[in-house]
C-alpha positions as CSV (number, residue, x, y, z in Angstrom):
1,X,0.0,0.0,0.0
2,X,1.1,3.6,-0.8
3,X,0.1,6.6,1.2
4,X,-0.5,9.9,-0.5
5,X,-2.3,13.2,0.2
6,X,-4.7,15.2,-1.6
7,X,-3.6,18.7,-2.3
8,X,-7.3,20.0,-1.9
9,X,-6.2,20.4,1.7
10,X,-3.0,22.4,0.7
11,X,-4.3,25.6,-1.2
12,X,-1.3,27.7,0.2
13,X,1.4,25.4,-1.2
14,X,2.7,25.9,-4.9
15,X,3.7,22.8,-6.8
16,X,7.4,22.5,-5.6
17,X,6.3,23.3,-1.9
18,X,3.7,20.6,-2.0
19,X,6.2,18.1,-3.1
20,X,8.9,19.2,-0.7
21,X,6.5,19.0,2.2
22,X,5.3,15.5,1.3
23,X,8.7,14.3,0.5
24,X,10.0,15.5,3.9
25,X,7.1,13.8,5.8
26,X,7.7,10.4,4.0
27,X,4.7,10.3,1.7
28,X,4.8,8.0,-1.4
29,X,2.5,9.9,-3.8
30,X,0.3,12.8,-4.2
31,X,-3.3,13.4,-5.4
32,X,-3.4,16.7,-7.4
33,X,-6.3,19.0,-7.3
34,X,-7.1,19.8,-11.0
35,X,-10.2,22.0,-11.2
36,X,-11.4,25.2,-13.0
37,X,-11.3,28.3,-10.8
38,X,-14.7,30.0,-10.3
39,X,-15.1,33.4,-11.8
40,X,-13.9,36.2,-9.5
41,X,-11.5,34.0,-7.6
42,X,-8.4,34.8,-9.6
43,X,-7.1,37.0,-6.8
44,X,-8.9,35.5,-3.9
45,X,-7.0,34.4,-0.7
46,X,-6.0,30.6,-1.2
47,X,-8.7,28.2,0.1
48,X,-9.6,24.6,-0.1
49,X,-12.5,25.1,-2.5
50,X,-11.3,28.3,-4.1
51,X,-7.9,29.4,-5.4
52,X,-4.9,27.1,-5.2
53,X,-1.3,28.3,-5.7
54,X,-0.6,25.1,-7.6
55,X,-3.1,26.5,-10.2
56,X,-3.6,23.2,-12.0
57,X,-6.8,23.2,-14.3
58,X,-8.3,21.1,-17.1
59,X,-7.3,23.8,-19.4
60,X,-3.6,24.0,-18.3
61,X,-2.7,20.5,-17.1
62,X,-1.5,19.2,-20.5
63,X,0.9,22.2,-21.0
64,X,2.1,21.8,-17.4
65,X,2.4,18.0,-17.7
66,X,6.2,17.9,-17.9
67,X,6.6,20.3,-15.0
68,X,4.4,18.2,-12.9
69,X,6.2,15.0,-13.8
70,X,9.6,16.5,-13.3
71,X,8.6,18.1,-9.8
72,X,7.1,14.8,-8.6
73,X,10.1,12.6,-9.8
74,X,12.5,15.3,-8.3
75,X,11.0,14.5,-4.9
76,X,10.2,10.8,-5.3
77,X,6.7,11.0,-5.5
78,X,4.1,9.0,-7.5
79,X,0.9,10.4,-8.7
80,X,-2.2,8.9,-7.4
81,X,-4.7,10.5,-9.4
82,X,-6.6,13.9,-10.3
83,X,-9.1,15.3,-7.8
84,X,-11.3,17.2,-10.4
85,X,-14.8,18.7,-9.7
86,X,-15.8,17.6,-13.3
87,X,-19.3,15.9,-14.1
88,X,-19.3,12.7,-16.3
89,X,-21.5,14.8,-18.5
90,X,-18.9,17.4,-19.3
91,X,-17.3,15.6,-22.0
92,X,-14.8,18.3,-23.2
93,X,-13.6,18.8,-19.7
94,X,-13.4,14.9,-19.5
95,X,-11.1,15.0,-22.5
96,X,-8.9,17.7,-21.2
97,X,-8.4,15.7,-17.9
98,X,-7.8,12.5,-19.5
99,X,-5.2,13.9,-22.1
100,X,-3.4,15.8,-19.3
101,X,-3.5,12.6,-16.9
102,X,-2.1,10.4,-19.7
103,X,0.7,13.2,-20.2
104,X,1.4,13.3,-16.4
105,X,1.6,9.6,-16.1
106,X,-1.5,9.9,-13.7
107,X,-3.6,6.8,-13.5
108,X,-7.1,8.0,-12.7
109,X,-9.3,10.8,-12.6
110,X,-12.2,11.5,-10.4
111,X,-15.7,12.3,-12.1
112,X,-19.0,13.0,-10.5
113,X,-22.6,12.0,-11.3
114,X,-24.5,14.3,-13.4
115,X,-26.7,15.4,-10.4
116,X,-26.5,15.0,-6.5
117,X,-29.3,13.5,-4.3
118,X,-31.7,15.7,-2.5
119,X,-34.9,13.5,-2.5
120,X,-36.8,15.8,-5.0
121,X,-35.6,13.5,-8.1
122,X,-36.4,9.8,-7.9
123,X,-33.3,7.7,-7.2
124,X,-34.0,5.5,-10.2
125,X,-34.0,8.4,-12.7
126,X,-30.7,9.7,-11.4
127,X,-29.2,6.3,-11.5
128,X,-29.9,5.8,-15.1
129,X,-28.8,9.2,-15.9
130,X,-25.5,8.5,-14.2
131,X,-24.9,5.1,-15.8
132,X,-25.5,6.8,-19.2
133,X,-23.2,9.7,-18.5
134,X,-20.3,7.4,-17.1
135,X,-20.7,5.3,-20.2
136,X,-20.2,8.2,-22.6
137,X,-17.2,9.4,-20.5
138,X,-15.5,6.2,-20.5
139,X,-15.7,6.3,-24.4
140,X,-13.1,9.2,-24.1
141,X,-11.0,8.1,-21.0
142,X,-10.3,4.6,-22.2
143,X,-8.7,5.9,-25.2
144,X,-6.1,7.7,-23.0
145,X,-5.7,4.6,-20.6
146,X,-7.0,6.7,-17.6
147,X,-9.4,5.1,-15.1
148,X,-12.4,7.0,-13.9
149,X,-13.1,7.2,-10.1
150,X,-16.3,7.4,-8.3
151,X,-16.2,8.8,-4.7
152,X,-18.4,7.5,-2.0
153,X,-19.9,10.7,-0.8
154,X,-22.8,12.3,1.0
155,X,-25.4,14.0,-1.1
156,X,-24.8,11.8,-3.9
157,X,-26.7,8.5,-5.1
158,X,-23.4,6.5,-4.1
159,X,-22.7,7.4,-0.4
160,X,-22.1,3.5,0.3
161,X,-20.0,0.8,-1.1
162,X,-23.0,-1.2,-2.4
163,X,-24.7,2.0,-4.2
164,X,-21.3,2.9,-5.8
165,X,-20.8,-0.7,-6.9
166,X,-24.3,-0.7,-8.5
167,X,-23.1,2.2,-10.8
168,X,-19.6,1.0,-11.6
169,X,-20.4,-2.7,-12.1
170,X,-22.2,-1.8,-15.3
171,X,-18.6,-1.4,-16.7
172,X,-15.2,-3.2,-16.6
173,X,-13.0,-2.7,-13.5
174,X,-10.2,-1.8,-15.9
175,X,-12.2,1.5,-16.7
176,X,-13.8,2.6,-13.6
177,X,-13.3,2.1,-9.8
178,X,-14.5,3.4,-6.6
179,X,-12.8,5.7,-4.0
180,X,-13.8,4.1,-0.7
181,X,-14.0,7.1,1.9
182,X,-14.3,6.3,5.6
183,X,-14.9,9.6,6.9
184,X,-17.7,10.4,4.4
185,X,-19.6,7.2,5.2
186,X,-19.5,7.3,8.9
187,X,-22.3,9.9,8.6
188,X,-24.1,8.5,5.3
189,X,-23.6,5.3,3.8
190,X,-21.5,3.0,6.4
191,X,-21.6,-0.7,5.7
192,X,-19.7,-3.4,7.6
193,X,-16.0,-3.1,6.5
194,X,-15.1,-6.5,5.3
195,X,-18.4,-6.6,3.6
196,X,-17.8,-3.5,1.7
197,X,-14.3,-4.3,0.6
198,X,-15.2,-7.8,-0.5
199,X,-18.2,-6.5,-2.5
200,X,-16.0,-3.5,-4.4
201,X,-13.5,-6.4,-5.2
202,X,-11.4,-5.2,-8.4
203,X,-13.5,-1.8,-8.3
204,X,-11.7,-0.9,-5.1
205,X,-9.4,1.7,-6.9
206,X,-8.4,4.2,-4.2
207,X,-9.0,5.4,-0.6
208,X,-9.6,8.8,1.1
209,X,-9.0,8.9,4.7
210,X,-9.7,11.3,7.6
211,X,-12.2,11.2,10.5
212,X,-15.1,12.6,12.1
213,X,-17.0,11.8,15.3
214,X,-20.4,12.6,16.5
215,X,-21.1,15.4,19.2
216,X,-24.4,16.1,20.9
217,X,-26.0,19.2,19.5
218,X,-29.4,20.6,20.5
219,X,-32.4,18.9,21.6
220,X,-35.5,19.7,19.7
221,X,-39.1,20.5,21.1
222,X,-40.1,16.9,20.9
223,X,-37.2,15.7,22.9
224,X,-35.1,14.5,19.8
225,X,-31.3,14.6,20.3
226,X,-29.6,16.3,17.4
227,X,-25.9,15.7,16.5
228,X,-23.1,17.4,14.8
229,X,-19.9,16.1,13.2
230,X,-16.5,17.2,14.3
231,X,-13.4,16.5,12.3
232,X,-10.7,14.7,14.4
233,X,-7.4,12.8,14.1
234,X,-7.9,9.4,12.5
235,X,-7.3,7.5,15.7
236,X,-10.0,9.5,17.5
237,X,-12.9,9.0,15.0
238,X,-15.9,6.8,14.7
239,X,-14.4,4.6,12.0
240,X,-12.2,1.4,12.5
241,X,-9.0,2.0,10.8
242,X,-7.3,-1.0,12.1
243,X,-10.2,-3.3,10.9
244,X,-9.9,-1.6,7.4
245,X,-6.1,-2.3,7.2
246,X,-6.9,-5.9,8.1
247,X,-9.4,-6.2,5.3
248,X,-7.1,-4.3,2.9
249,X,-4.3,-6.8,3.5
250,X,-6.8,-9.7,3.1
251,X,-7.5,-8.5,-0.6
252,X,-3.9,-7.6,-1.2
253,X,-4.7,-3.8,-1.9
254,X,-1.4,-2.2,-3.3
255,X,-2.9,1.1,-4.4
256,X,-2.9,4.7,-2.8
257,X,-4.5,5.8,0.4
258,X,-4.9,9.5,0.4
259,X,-5.1,11.6,3.6
260,X,-7.9,14.2,3.2
261,X,-8.2,16.3,6.4
262,X,-10.1,19.7,6.4
263,X,-10.0,20.1,10.1
264,X,-9.6,23.7,11.1
265,X,-7.8,23.2,14.5
266,X,-4.5,22.2,13.2
267,X,-2.0,23.1,10.5
268,X,-1.8,21.3,7.1
269,X,1.8,20.1,8.2
270,X,0.4,19.0,11.6
271,X,-2.4,17.0,10.0
272,X,-0.3,15.1,7.5
273,X,2.5,14.4,9.9
274,X,0.2,12.9,12.5
275,X,-1.8,11.2,9.9
276,X,1.0,9.3,8.1
277,X,2.3,8.4,11.4
278,X,-0.9,6.8,12.3
279,X,-1.4,5.1,9.0
280,X,2.2,3.8,9.1
281,X,1.5,2.3,12.6
282,X,-1.3,0.2,11.2
């Protein structure tokens, strides 16, 4: 298994600074944020969901591919994937990402369903829409030898392993896979860990790791306890990471595990340093 970090959590680091940090902390790879910047954010302060000093986008990733490859190689880092915000229906952006990924030696790009899940549109309609969209996107990505990743995430029709599997199992595992994400599913989509890992099988393509735990919030007028979720170090969260690693070893998982920690009470370096130490201990 190889440990990487997603640069979504490193907005204030440029390309070289990112790789210097990860090399110094002992990481094996990096998952690059490659996204379009929203209008008006060109001069905004760096933020996780806004402007990043790395400034990698679908439009410039091909022209910067040699730079990305060189800086990664200079620091002994592999490329785990591209963390894009691209919908599977945006076929032109899919092509740009796949072309750039191939040029960088990046194996996979994350693509999202056409629409999230709010309960207003029937699941079955959204499911068929998603399968159709991924089918069209794969016609592009497979030409470049790049795998598509579907991330288990709340607010989607694939918060759990089984619901993600229902989508990706329509296609070969060589073309598409699932990002297993423990911190997302402790709140929405949790399934027994060995069951989830066995179900995904060859579709288990990548992992995002971080942690949350529930804490009591207010009690409503009918006496129902409400809960809030706090980001915490991995060893302090709700998810059983030792069990996860036991299951990953059982299936001989040898891919990347990306730390993704957006807690605001520690610096990025503190989160990455403690995170990799915990993962190595397991």
